[in-house]
MARTI-928655 format. One record per residue (C-alpha): x, y, z. Coordinates in pm, 1 decimal, always signed. Layout:
N
((X Y Z))
...
***
This chain:
543
((-3863.7 -3913.3 +4001.2))
((-3965.9 -4313.6 +4040.2))
((-3912.3 -4519.5 +4336.4))
((-3699.1 -4817.4 +4263.8))
((-3561.2 -5108.1 +4407.7))
((-3757.0 -5042.9 +4756.4))
((-3613.9 -4653.5 +4766.4))
((-3870.4 -4393.0 +4796.5))
((-3762.3 -4070.5 +4689.2))
((-3806.3 -3735.4 +4814.6))
((-3781.1 -3453.2 +4605.4))
((-3701.2 -3110.1 +4775.0))
((-3627.4 -2803.5 +4549.4))
((-3351.7 -2608.6 +4669.1))
((-3151.5 -2377.2 +4487.8))
((-3078.5 -2505.5 +4134.7))
((-3236.0 -2838.0 +4214.8))
((-3059.3 -3033.5 +4526.0))
((-3227.2 -3358.2 +4560.6))
((-3233.5 -3569.9 +4882.4))
((-3303.3 -3950.9 +4892.2))
((-3364.3 -4121.2 +5200.4))
((-3370.6 -4554.9 +5278.3))
((-3667.6 -4689.5 +5418.8))
((-3471.4 -4847.3 +5700.5))
((-3149.9 -4612.9 +5754.4))
((-3028.7 -4290.0 +5779.7))
((-3080.4 -4044.4 +5474.8))
((-2780.4 -4068.1 +5238.1))
((-2778.7 -3732.3 +5066.0))
((-2641.9 -3661.1 +4706.2))
((-2604.1 -3327.0 +4539.0))
((-2672.9 -3220.5 +4172.7))
((-2601.8 -2942.0 +3943.1))
((-2838.7 -2876.5 +3681.9))
((-2812.8 -2604.9 +3435.4))
((-3132.4 -2503.3 +3295.6))
((-3080.6 -2323.2 +2927.1))
((-3348.2 -2105.4 +2828.1))
((-3377.3 -2162.9 +2433.1))
((-3531.0 -1790.2 +2287.0))
((-3692.5 -1772.7 +1926.0))
((-3502.7 -1833.9 +1649.1))
((-3148.2 -1568.0 +1556.7))
((-3229.2 -1295.3 +1307.1))
((-3004.3 -1072.0 +1110.5))
((-3034.8 -741.4 +919.9))
((-2832.3 -525.0 +680.3))
((-2672.2 -200.8 +825.0))
((-2508.8 -134.6 +496.3))
((-2536.6 -79.9 +211.0))
((-2851.8 +120.8 +231.9))
((-3115.4 -32.6 +10.3))
((-3286.6 +234.7 -252.1))
((-2934.8 +415.4 -302.2))
((-2741.1 +441.0 -577.3))
((-2372.8 +296.8 -499.1))
((-2055.2 +377.7 -649.4))
((-1836.2 +175.1 -379.7))
((-1564.1 -59.4 -534.3))
((-1493.0 -257.3 -353.3))
((-1833.2 -316.7 -222.7))
((-1869.8 -365.3 +169.4))
((-2167.2 -530.6 +342.2))
((-2223.5 -519.4 +717.9))
((-2491.8 -762.9 +837.5))
((-2604.1 -731.4 +1186.5))
((-2665.8 -1048.4 +1432.6))
((-2970.7 -1057.6 +1658.8))
((-2907.2 -1330.8 +1887.6))
((-2806.5 -1462.9 +2258.5))
((-2528.0 -1683.9 +2188.8))
((-2291.7 -1560.8 +1932.4))
((-2298.8 -1575.4 +1522.3))
((-2144.1 -1893.6 +1370.0))
((-2059.0 -1806.0 +1015.3))
((-1861.1 -2123.1 +916.3))
((-2172.3 -2213.9 +715.5))
((-2213.1 -1880.9 +585.2))
((-2236.9 -1743.3 +200.8))
((-2271.7 -1374.4 +108.2))
((-2353.2 -1346.1 -277.5))
((-2374.8 -1059.0 -475.9))
((-2373.6 -1053.5 -864.6))
((-2251.9 -1374.5 -898.3))
((-1958.6 -1320.6 -636.5))
((-1942.0 -1552.3 -303.7))
((-1818.5 -1470.2 -16.3))
((-1719.2 -1766.3 +258.7))
((-1649.5 -1807.1 +620.5))
((-1256.0 -1742.3 +517.0))
((-1369.3 -1409.6 +338.7))
((-1592.4 -1273.2 +638.0))
((-1488.8 -1053.2 +931.8))
((-1696.1 -1067.6 +1257.6))
((-1678.9 -810.3 +1489.8))
((-1929.0 -823.7 +1825.6))
((-2267.2 -860.4 +1649.2))
((-2158.4 -740.3 +1310.4))
((-2075.8 -936.9 +1000.0))
((-1800.5 -756.1 +760.7))
((-1825.9 -873.1 +427.1))
((-1585.3 -688.8 +132.0))
((-1653.5 -801.7 -212.8))
((-1315.5 -771.5 -396.0))
((-1248.7 -459.3 -624.3))
((-1364.7 -501.2 -975.8))
((-1558.1 -837.8 -907.2))
((-1906.3 -677.2 -917.2))
((-2047.0 -467.4 -1188.9))
((-2298.6 -217.7 -1263.3))
((-2635.9 -278.6 -1224.4))
((-2951.8 -358.2 -1015.4))
((-2850.2 -627.2 -807.6))
((-2951.7 -838.5 -447.8))
((-2703.5 -904.0 -170.9))
((-2812.7 -1251.3 -44.9))
((-2682.3 -1386.2 +309.6))
((-2720.6 -1735.0 +385.0))
((-2610.5 -1993.2 +607.3))
((-2547.5 -1798.0 +892.8))
((-2593.5 -1987.9 +1266.6))
((-2590.8 -1897.4 +1625.3))
((-2344.9 -2103.8 +1880.7))
((-2615.3 -2331.1 +1964.2))
((-2694.2 -2463.7 +1603.8))
((-2990.2 -2239.6 +1536.7))
((-3005.3 -2117.1 +1171.5))
((-3078.7 -1753.0 +1102.8))
((-3318.8 -1701.4 +826.7))
((-3161.8 -1592.1 +475.7))
((-3201.1 -1219.4 +402.8))
((-3161.7 -1015.1 +102.2))
((-3075.4 -623.6 +60.7))
((-3172.1 -478.0 -315.8))
((-2887.0 -246.9 -449.2))
((-2802.7 -51.6 -735.1))
((-2430.5 -48.8 -789.3))
((-2328.7 +200.2 -1048.0))
((-1903.3 +204.0 -1090.4))
((-1924.4 +367.6 -1437.3))
((-1925.7 +754.7 -1517.7))
((-2164.0 +929.8 -1758.4))
((-2080.0 +871.4 -2127.6))
((-1993.6 +1159.9 -2320.5))
((-1988.8 +1125.6 -2696.0))
((-2081.3 +1256.3 -3050.7))
((-1950.2 +1625.9 -3001.5))
((-2029.8 +1912.5 -3242.8))
((-1851.9 +2026.7 -3415.9))
((-1608.9 +1725.8 -3377.8))
((-1220.3 +1735.3 -3289.6))
((-1030.3 +1902.7 -3554.3))
((-1321.6 +2021.9 -3701.9))
((-1300.8 +2336.9 -3914.6))
((-1608.3 +2546.6 -3855.8))
((-1734.8 +2772.9 -4136.4))
((-2031.9 +2958.0 -4093.9))
((-2303.1 +3140.0 -3866.8))
((-2513.6 +3073.1 -3581.8))
((-2262.4 +2792.7 -3417.2))
((-2469.1 +2561.4 -3161.8))
((-2191.9 +2322.6 -2977.9))
((-2331.7 +2017.5 -2856.4))
((-2261.5 +1680.8 -2692.5))
((-2440.4 +1379.5 -2569.3))
((-2425.5 +1311.2 -2247.7))
((-2574.2 +985.6 -2078.5))
((-2555.3 +747.2 -1777.3))
((-2773.0 +396.8 -1779.8))
((-2814.6 +342.8 -1409.5))
((-2784.3 +667.5 -1150.7))
((-2870.9 +936.7 -1411.7))
((-2683.9 +1236.5 -1470.6))
((-2668.6 +1494.7 -1238.7))
((-2785.3 +1812.4 -1385.3))
((-2696.1 +2041.5 -1091.4))
((-2323.3 +1933.6 -1169.1))
((-2334.9 +1926.7 -1545.0))
((-2113.2 +2200.6 -1689.1))
((-1948.4 +2322.9 -2030.5))
((-1609.4 +2499.6 -2002.8))
((-1547.6 +2717.5 -2341.4))
((-1266.1 +2882.4 -2454.0))
((-1177.2 +2918.0 -2054.5))
((-1550.2 +3041.8 -1969.6))
((-1732.4 +2803.0 -1752.7))
((-2110.0 +2761.5 -1819.0))
((-2382.9 +2600.6 -1607.2))
((-2754.6 +2471.6 -1656.2))
((-2838.4 +2798.7 -1487.3))
((-2706.7 +3034.6 -1770.4))
((-2968.8 +3091.9 -2078.3))
((-2696.3 +3007.4 -2322.7))
((-2651.9 +2658.2 -2197.9))
((-2947.9 +2392.3 -2220.9))
((-3011.6 +2011.2 -2168.5))
((-3219.0 +1885.4 -2434.0))
((-3309.5 +1529.1 -2359.9))
((-2948.3 +1360.7 -2353.1))
((-2818.5 +1643.7 -2553.1))
((-2622.3 +1941.7 -2394.1))
((-2615.3 +2223.7 -2636.1))
((-2393.7 +2574.0 -2575.1))
((-2580.8 +2849.0 -2813.4))
((-2252.0 +3070.3 -2948.7))
((-2433.4 +3199.0 -3221.6))
((-2407.2 +3538.8 -3041.1))
((-2043.3 +3507.5 -2976.3))
((-1740.4 +3665.4 -3213.6))
((-1565.7 +3353.0 -3264.8))
((-1249.0 +3329.6 -3500.2))
((-979.8 +3069.1 -3485.3))
((-887.5 +2766.8 -3233.2))
((-1166.3 +2678.1 -2996.7))
((-1127.4 +2488.4 -2696.7))
((-1425.7 +2338.7 -2516.3))
((-1452.2 +2055.1 -2213.1))
((-1756.8 +1898.5 -2066.3))
((-1786.8 +1741.7 -1711.2))
((-2017.3 +1529.5 -1604.6))
((-2132.2 +1358.9 -1268.5))
((-2347.2 +1083.3 -1207.7))
((-2612.7 +1095.7 -911.0))
((-2474.8 +824.2 -709.0))
((-2469.2 +921.9 -324.6))
((-2235.2 +663.9 -166.7))
((-1904.0 +657.8 -261.5))
((-1941.6 +902.9 -535.1))
((-2040.2 +1045.7 -772.2))
((-1875.7 +911.8 -1056.5))
((-1716.2 +1161.3 -1310.5))
((-1622.0 +1202.0 -1649.5))
((-1496.3 +1457.5 -1877.3))
((-1415.6 +1512.6 -2248.7))
((-1225.4 +1773.7 -2425.5))
((-1172.7 +1884.2 -2761.3))
((-1067.9 +2146.5 -2993.1))
((-1223.5 +2281.9 -3363.0))
((-1127.4 +2581.9 -3548.1))
((-1395.5 +2873.9 -3652.2))
((-1417.4 +3044.1 -3956.1))
((-1026.7 +2935.0 -4020.2))
((-972.8 +3122.6 -4353.0))
((-666.0 +3335.5 -4311.1))
((-356.5 +3149.0 -4181.7))
((-288.2 +3193.0 -3808.9))
((+20.5 +3317.0 -3657.6))
((+83.3 +3350.5 -3302.1))
((+436.4 +3446.0 -3135.7))
((+564.4 +3183.1 -2909.4))
((+916.2 +3302.0 -2765.9))
((+982.1 +3546.0 -2661.2))
((+648.2 +3626.4 -2539.1))
((+511.6 +3996.0 -2603.5))
((+653.4 +4245.4 -2351.0))
((+927.9 +4005.3 -2234.1))
((+1275.2 +4098.8 -2159.9))
((+1589.1 +3907.4 -2299.7))
((+1939.6 +3869.6 -2178.1))
((+2005.5 +3601.8 -2439.1))
((+2253.4 +3783.7 -2687.4))
((+2118.0 +3619.2 -3013.6))
((+1771.0 +3534.8 -2891.6))
((+1566.4 +3309.6 -3133.7))
((+1207.7 +3425.7 -3236.8))
((+974.7 +3141.0 -3258.5))
((+614.3 +3185.8 -3423.2))
((+333.5 +2885.5 -3456.1))
((+143.1 +2906.9 -3798.4))
((-122.5 +2721.3 -3883.2))
((-409.7 +2690.0 -4121.0))
((-635.1 +2429.6 -4238.8))
((-558.9 +2480.2 -4575.2))
((-204.3 +2503.5 -4532.5))
((+53.2 +2805.2 -4534.6))
((+258.6 +2883.6 -4857.1))
((+637.2 +2906.6 -4691.3))
((+748.4 +3136.1 -4984.5))
((+461.5 +3413.9 -4907.0))
((+574.5 +3423.0 -4492.6))
((+766.7 +3740.4 -4450.1))
((+918.9 +3824.5 -4065.5))
((+959.4 +4202.4 -4014.0))
((+1180.9 +4308.2 -3719.7))
((+1193.2 +4693.6 -3656.0))
((+1190.5 +4736.6 -4025.0))
((+1418.1 +4477.0 -4139.3))
((+1252.5 +4200.3 -4372.3))
((+1319.7 +3807.4 -4321.7))
((+1227.1 +3516.9 -4544.0))
((+1292.8 +3180.3 -4505.6))
((+1654.0 +3072.1 -4522.7))
((+1989.0 +3035.3 -4365.9))
((+1830.1 +3247.0 -4064.7))
((+1474.8 +3119.6 -4073.2))
((+1290.6 +2770.2 -4101.0))
((+996.0 +2667.1 -4109.3))
((+894.3 +2338.6 -4006.3))
((+629.1 +2143.7 -3827.0))
((+399.5 +2450.1 -3780.7))
((+669.7 +2669.3 -3652.1))
((+843.3 +2934.2 -3783.7))
((+1201.3 +3015.7 -3584.0))
((+1415.3 +3279.4 -3684.6))
((+1783.6 +3320.0 -3548.9))
((+1977.3 +3603.0 -3576.0))
((+2343.9 +3559.0 -3718.2))
((+2438.6 +3859.3 -3483.8))
((+2345.8 +3967.4 -3163.7))
((+2065.9 +4177.9 -3077.5))
((+2148.3 +4534.7 -2935.5))
((+2123.3 +4593.5 -2562.1))
((+1820.7 +4844.0 -2472.8))
((+1644.3 +4841.0 -2785.5))
((+1241.2 +4737.8 -2833.7))
((+1213.3 +4501.0 -3122.3))
((+877.1 +4484.2 -3316.1))
((+767.1 +4184.5 -3457.8))
((+526.4 +4180.2 -3746.8))
((+427.6 +3849.1 -3966.4))
((+286.7 +3798.1 -4293.3))
((+185.5 +3530.6 -4482.9))
((-91.2 +3328.9 -4692.9))
((-237.1 +2991.0 -4739.1))
((-292.7 +2766.1 -5007.4))
((-566.6 +2980.2 -5193.7))
((-392.4 +3294.6 -5110.0))
((-588.5 +3431.3 -4835.2))
((-325.0 +3675.2 -4668.2))
((-276.0 +3745.2 -4302.2))
((-59.2 +4037.9 -4146.7))
((-36.7 +4033.0 -3793.5))
((+115.7 +4217.2 -3557.0))
((+244.4 +3982.6 -3320.4))
((+427.9 +4194.6 -3020.2))
((+741.7 +4321.2 -2900.5))
((+1082.9 +4229.1 -2684.8))
((+1374.7 +4412.6 -2533.8))
((+1684.7 +4308.1 -2546.1))
((+1894.0 +4360.9 -2197.9))
((+2276.5 +4272.4 -2194.8))
((+2385.8 +4571.4 -1976.9))
((+2415.5 +4523.4 -1596.0))
((+2332.4 +4766.2 -1330.9))
((+2551.9 +5049.5 -1271.5))
((+2639.1 +5216.8 -971.0))
((+2597.1 +5611.8 -1024.8))
((+2671.4 +5767.3 -709.1))
((+2779.3 +5708.7 -317.8))
((+2812.6 +5869.4 -9.8))
((+3064.2 +5924.5 +116.9))
((+3230.5 +6003.9 -263.4))
((+3473.7 +5743.0 -365.6))
((+3822.9 +5845.3 -243.4))
((+3714.9 +6129.8 +1.0))
((+3877.3 +6237.3 +284.2))
((+3670.9 +6291.5 +562.5))
((+3727.3 +6452.4 +940.2))
((+3457.3 +6248.8 +1089.2))
((+3372.4 +5854.0 +1026.5))
((+3023.9 +5870.9 +868.8))
((+2766.2 +5636.2 +1017.9))
((+2589.6 +5549.1 +658.6))
((+2730.7 +5476.4 +373.0))
((+2489.9 +5450.9 +31.7))
((+2560.0 +5342.8 -287.3))
((+2312.7 +5437.8 -568.6))
((+2243.6 +5164.2 -820.6))
((+2089.5 +5222.3 -1165.9))
((+1899.2 +4933.8 -1397.5))
((+1668.1 +5112.2 -1607.9))
((+1536.2 +4790.3 -1784.8))
((+1559.4 +4461.2 -1590.6))
((+1609.7 +4665.5 -1273.8))
((+1828.4 +4613.2 -944.4))
((+1802.8 +4307.7 -752.9))
((+1857.6 +4385.6 -416.2))
((+1914.3 +4044.1 -296.7))
((+2189.7 +3959.2 -514.2))
((+2496.2 +4127.3 -390.5))
((+2725.0 +4099.9 -60.7))
((+2948.5 +4373.6 +103.9))
((+3299.1 +4266.6 +173.4))
((+3473.4 +4502.6 +460.9))
((+3810.5 +4422.9 +655.3))
((+3750.4 +4048.3 +590.9))
((+3375.2 +4009.7 +697.1))
((+3109.7 +3954.2 +449.7))
((+2753.4 +4122.3 +460.1))
((+2473.5 +4011.8 +253.9))
((+2160.8 +4194.4 +189.0))
((+1915.5 +4152.2 +509.2))
((+2221.8 +4143.3 +768.0))
((+2199.4 +4412.4 +1055.3))
((+2289.3 +4730.9 +928.7))
((+2267.3 +4618.9 +567.8))
((+1932.0 +4726.9 +362.3))
((+1869.9 +4757.2 -16.0))
((+1581.0 +4836.9 -216.9))
((+1548.7 +4903.7 -622.2))
((+1769.8 +5218.1 -613.9))
((+2070.5 +5113.1 -415.7))
((+2212.3 +5006.4 -91.8))
((+2253.7 +5142.1 +256.4))
((+2481.3 +5036.2 +490.9))
((+2459.4 +5174.4 +889.3))
((+2794.9 +5098.7 +1009.4))
((+2686.9 +5183.3 +1348.6))
((+2403.6 +4888.4 +1326.7))
((+2652.7 +4632.8 +1169.9))
((+2901.2 +4692.9 +1431.4))
((+3183.0 +4858.0 +1214.0))
((+3394.0 +5095.4 +1338.0))
((+3597.4 +5355.9 +1180.2))
((+3918.2 +5519.5 +1362.2))
((+4093.6 +5810.5 +1244.3))
((+4337.6 +5810.5 +1098.7))
((+4192.1 +5520.6 +893.2))
((+4137.1 +5423.1 +533.3))
((+3790.1 +5227.9 +459.6))
((+3778.3 +4994.7 +162.2))
((+3413.0 +4859.4 +90.1))
((+3433.4 +4565.9 -213.9))
((+3096.8 +4509.3 -354.4))
((+3048.2 +4201.6 -517.3))
((+2776.7 +4009.1 -760.5))
((+2536.2 +4363.6 -834.4))
((+2318.1 +4188.1 -1079.4))
((+1966.0 +4251.4 -1208.3))
((+1676.5 +4043.8 -1198.3))
((+1713.2 +3774.3 -1434.2))
((+1522.9 +3835.4 -1779.8))
((+1266.0 +3629.4 -1870.5))
((+1488.1 +3449.6 -2110.4))
((+1847.7 +3456.0 -2008.1))
((+2066.0 +3504.3 -1694.6))
((+2074.0 +3810.5 -1475.1))
((+2341.3 +4030.6 -1584.6))
((+2616.4 +4071.6 -1317.1))
((+2830.9 +4413.3 -1282.8))
((+3208.9 +4392.7 -1220.7))
((+3322.3 +4404.2 -838.1))
((+3267.7 +4788.0 -732.0))
((+3519.2 +4931.6 -451.9))
((+3445.6 +5201.4 -250.9))
((+3733.0 +5377.4 -61.2))
((+3751.1 +5656.9 +156.5))
((+3977.6 +5811.6 +466.1))
((+3931.7 +5968.0 +807.3))
((+4165.4 +6253.4 +905.1))
((+4112.3 +6450.9 +1210.0))
((+4432.2 +6706.1 +1136.0))
((+4750.4 +6720.1 +1023.4))
((+4928.0 +6477.0 +774.1))
((+4829.8 +6106.9 +789.7))
((+4952.3 +5797.5 +602.9))
((+4743.4 +5519.3 +558.5))
((+4705.0 +5251.1 +529.7))
((+4941.1 +5092.3 +807.2))
((+5080.0 +4843.0 +676.3))
((+5039.6 +4851.7 +300.4))
((+5152.8 +4586.8 +98.9))
((+5211.4 +4678.6 -282.9))
((+5164.1 +4308.5 -433.3))
((+4918.9 +4361.6 -723.5))
((+4662.8 +4207.6 -546.4))
((+4426.2 +4539.1 -569.1))
((+4403.2 +4555.3 -151.1))
((+4603.2 +4805.1 -3.7))
((+4859.5 +4839.7 -291.7))
((+4977.0 +5202.1 -194.2))
((+4991.3 +5440.0 +69.5))
((+4796.2 +5734.3 +89.0))
((+4994.2 +6062.1 +226.8))
((+4698.7 +6315.0 +337.1))
((+4899.0 +6671.6 +314.7))
((+4683.4 +6836.8 +563.6))
((+4691.1 +7146.2 +372.0))
((+4490.0 +7309.6 +106.7))
((+4822.6 +7436.0 -122.3))
((+5055.0 +7194.8 -281.8))
((+5297.6 +7040.7 -38.9))
((+5631.8 +6922.3 -135.3))
((+5633.5 +6521.7 +3.1))
((+5979.9 +6330.8 +64.9))
((+5987.5 +5946.9 +169.2))
((+6353.1 +5865.3 +338.2))
((+6453.4 +5495.9 +437.5))
((+6489.6 +5443.7 +818.2))
((+6836.3 +5532.6 +785.2))
((+6751.5 +5868.2 +677.2))
((+6800.8 +5815.0 +277.2))
((+6573.5 +5986.5 +46.6))
((+6427.8 +5732.4 -178.2))
((+6157.3 +5913.0 -348.6))
((+5977.6 +6290.4 -340.5))
((+5614.8 +6437.8 -522.7))
((+5459.8 +6732.2 -532.0))
((+5069.2 +6692.0 -447.2))
((+4784.7 +6885.0 -361.8))
((+4574.0 +6739.1 -53.6))
((+4694.2 +6378.5 -98.3))
((+4916.9 +6112.1 -271.5))
((+4968.3 +5802.3 -332.5))
((+5319.9 +5601.3 -295.3))
((+5321.5 +5270.8 -437.8))
((+5648.5 +5148.4 -264.8))
((+5888.4 +5226.9 -568.2))
((+6177.2 +5469.2 -545.4))
((+6221.8 +5744.4 -792.4))
((+6394.8 +5521.8 -1043.6))
((+6100.2 +5288.2 -1012.6))
((+6274.5 +5013.4 -820.3))
((+6042.2 +4821.1 -566.9))
((+6180.9 +4903.5 -209.1))
((+6213.4 +4645.6 +31.2))
((+6008.5 +4607.3 +319.3))
((+6052.6 +4752.7 +643.0))
((+5960.9 +5131.6 +792.4))
((+6013.3 +5426.4 +610.5))
((+5967.4 +5805.1 +715.9))
((+5793.5 +6100.8 +545.8))
((+5795.9 +6475.1 +556.1))
((+5505.6 +6706.0 +398.5))
((+5610.4 +7054.2 +383.9))
((+5470.5 +7373.2 +208.6))
((+5609.8 +7449.7 -168.5))
((+5527.2 +7828.1 -119.6))
((+5785.7 +7911.5 +152.5))
((+5996.5 +7547.0 +193.4))
((+5881.7 +7508.2 +555.2))
((+5829.7 +7172.0 +662.3))
((+5467.6 +7140.9 +803.8))
((+5426.9 +6767.8 +948.6))
((+5580.6 +6397.1 +927.2))
((+5514.0 +6050.7 +983.1))
((+5606.3 +5697.8 +928.0))
((+5482.5 +5419.7 +700.5))
((+5538.2 +5056.6 +704.8))
((+5581.4 +4852.2 +363.5))
((+5520.6 +4475.5 +398.5))
((+5549.2 +4250.0 +82.8))
***
């Protein structure tokens, strides 16, 4: 500070620089000054965090992260980040903390050795950051797989087959650890003595293999990019080995198939590089020979036989094909067989027996089912009883391939005495065939009656209306010998009489076959041997 206009300055350092000024001939006037001292460090720096240097990169879009090392924050308003001729400016950049992020658009960068250049960075005080450069190896291209031998579709005739293909990668190089060849479903890697890499040629020695017919080859190659990689490529091709005689393959039905289609077609693929003579084709099915005509056609390499009639259920059909190529070389092949099944499952036994009269209600009802070809499907059916419907897996209802077991107690079903039980089983089916839908049996009804002693008429009421449900009333005589059964109106007029042993069904008609009106009827049961009355009861008829 310098004295000025007769004023002498006294400077006293206090805090951030309070300054006291005193006049020569008066009391001191005091002024306070706030001074901000800025420390100017060395110039700010920047460095790459990603992508790393010296590493093959397959990232597209390419992402770069630059770390800013400075005290006053980064200014990207003049920044330019360049790679492969693509320039990103401030509007393309993202600043987060001390990092600047740049993402080059997908497809904007091409493969090759290149540099990422960062320039025009400043701190917020205007100090420029020195430009930085990062060397990168960019590889967005997968390996090339070319020149397969034998070529796609080629017919190879001869021995000592070597399968080869050219595999190259211009930048990152081919990864030998991941290179493989799949030959007819078998995968080979370079650890196998049969597969070798000779320069840029991958070769499989198939000379020791017994090969004939169609051959499929697939080569899978990967490069050695480490970031966002590797890049992968594959090549598949097919060729034929020693394809002299025609080749026939069964397409439908496949060998061992079960068909539920009554006129199941037989479809056979036929191929030969020299062509097949249609006039030579002969299809033999269980000894019956068929040639191309109304039932059999040969179009586009497919031989299709459609029988005019139906196959016989439960029969095994063996298929043999004969044909010659254009040079007369023959081929006769047993293609396989199929089984026809048009029959639904069959109920072969029940417990209790259908129509049985029991003294005690059973706990279990079992239904044995047989289907010898497709097999009974234990998930297919439903059981109806007294207005309720039960399905396989419900409480008390179990089924397997041999039939159905119904635990009445677990299912909450109580059958009193006297009472008639009617179980209706619907939807009994076999497993759907390899061709066609499942065979479904007609509904099966199991009836039995529980009677303690004496004579009983059940059900109450019965309704002879033709709906197959309670259409008759069954009178159980309660005596082993032949009994005389009489039915009367409530007024005592006899309308029907019959003789039967054990039980007898009344259809609601009188002796002349006329339907009786609804109402209450009585019946008596007597012994024929001595004419004595044994028992009786009432019947309720509803319409």
